[in-house]
N, C-alpha and C positions, 0 to 999 in steps of 0.2 A: 551663347552661354557667357562669353566674356563680358558682354554688356550688362547681363544680370549681376555678375560678380561686382562690377564697378558701381552699379547703382546701389547694391546692397552695402558695399563698403562706404559709399558716400552717405547713405542713410544712417548707418551705424555711427559714423563720425559726427554727423549732425546731431544725433540723439545724445551722444556723449557731450558735445558742446552745450546743448540745451541743458542737460543735467548738471554740468559744471556751473553754468550761469545760475540755475535754480539753487544749487547748493550755496553759492556765494550770497545770493539774494536772501535766502531763508536764514542762513547763518548770520548775516549782517542785521537783518530785522530782529532776530532773536536777541542778539547782543544789545542792540539799541533799546529794545523793549524791556529787557531784564535790568539793564543799567538804569533806565528811567524809573522802573518800579522800585528798585533799591533806593534811589534818590528820594522818590516820593515817600516811601515807607519810613526811612530813617531821618530825613531832613524835614519833610513837610508833615510827617506823622499821618499820612494818608496813603492809601494803596490804590493802584490802578486795577480795577476788578477784571478787566479783560485779559491781562497779561498771563495769568495762570492757565486759563482755558485755551487761549490761542497758542501759548508756548507748548503745551502738551500735544496739541494737534500738529503744530509746525515741526516738532521733533519727529513725528511719524512721517510727515511729508519730506523732511530732510533725509530720513533713512530710505525712503522710496526713491528720492532723487539720486542718491548715491549708489543704489543697487545696480542700475545699468552700467555705471562707470566701473564698478567692481567686476562685473562679468566680462566687460570688454577688456579690462586690463589684467584679468586672471588673478585678482588679489582677493580671493575668497578661500576659506579654509579647506574646502574639498579639493581644490587644486593643489594646494601646498602639501597636504597629507598624502593624497592618493597619487597624483601625477609625479611628484618629485621623488617618490620612493618606489617607482615602478620601472621595469625595463623599457628601453626606448621603443621596442616593437609594440608594447601595449599602450603607450601614451596616447596615440590617436584614438584608440577604442575607448579609453577612459574619458578623453575629452568629449567625444561624441555622446557617451553615456551620461556624463555630468550635465552637458548642455540639454540633452533630451529630457532628463529628469527635472532640470530647472524649468524648462519650457512647460512641462506638465504641471508642476507646482504653480507657476505663475499663470498658467491658463485657467486652472481652477480658481485661483485667487482673483484673477481679473473678472472671471464670469460671475462669481458671487459678489465681488466688489461693485460690479455694475449695478446689481439690484440693490446693494446697500446704498449706493449713491442716490438712486431713485427714491429710496425711503428717506434718506437724510435730507433731501431737498424739501421734505415736508416738515422738518424739525428746525426750529430757530435755535441758535445758540443761546445759552443762558445770559452771558454777559455782553455779547456783541449782537447788534441787530442785523445779522446776516444768517443765511441758511447754512446748516452744518455740511451740506453736500458740497459746498465750495472747497472744503478741506478734504473730504473723503474722495473727491473726484481724482485725486492723485493716485489712488489705488489701481483702478483699471488702466489709467494712462501709463503708469510705471510698469504695470504688468505687460502691457503691449510693448513697451520699450525693451524690457528684458527679453521677451520672446524674440523680438527682432534682432537684438544683439546676439542671442544664442544661435539663431538661424545663421547669422553671419559667421559666427565661430565655427559652426558645423560646415558651412560652405567652404571656408578656408581650408579645413582639413580634407574634405572630400574632393573639392575641385582643384585645389592647388597642391594638395599633398604636402602641406607645410604646417609645422607647429607654430604657435605664437612665439614671438621673440623671447619673451620672458621664460617660457618653458624650454625652448631650444638652448638657451644659454646655460641652463642647469644640467643638461645632459652630458 
């Protein structure tokens, strides 16, 4: 059982690192693209047609890349409101409930997102000669990442009988 815990912990940390790198990469790309578009629009009196469409999709990808980090670090609103205002004896139950609910939501999202990706690989984007599925593939991947992070959170509470550091400090 101990080896399972260690593997799950390493996987969760790897997912968080990947998501952090994706967040920086997407944020950097969005910054460069938007600055380039502003320059082209106001200095060259021309617009980059691909920036609007790709920026909207990349903002969604950015949100999906940040979601696993938020669940790993317990920085989402349900934890702040429910966990921090509950008695210490109920905190583990609430943590398990929140993570199971999150796993259910992202399980449904990932399932339908998978079929959406298959559909989107049949659709080319309007301003860029690539298939839209390359952007929407973040949905099922991020859903799997969140499910794995939530599984790790539940395992920490059930197997180690410990609360996350951020929550323990507030008790």
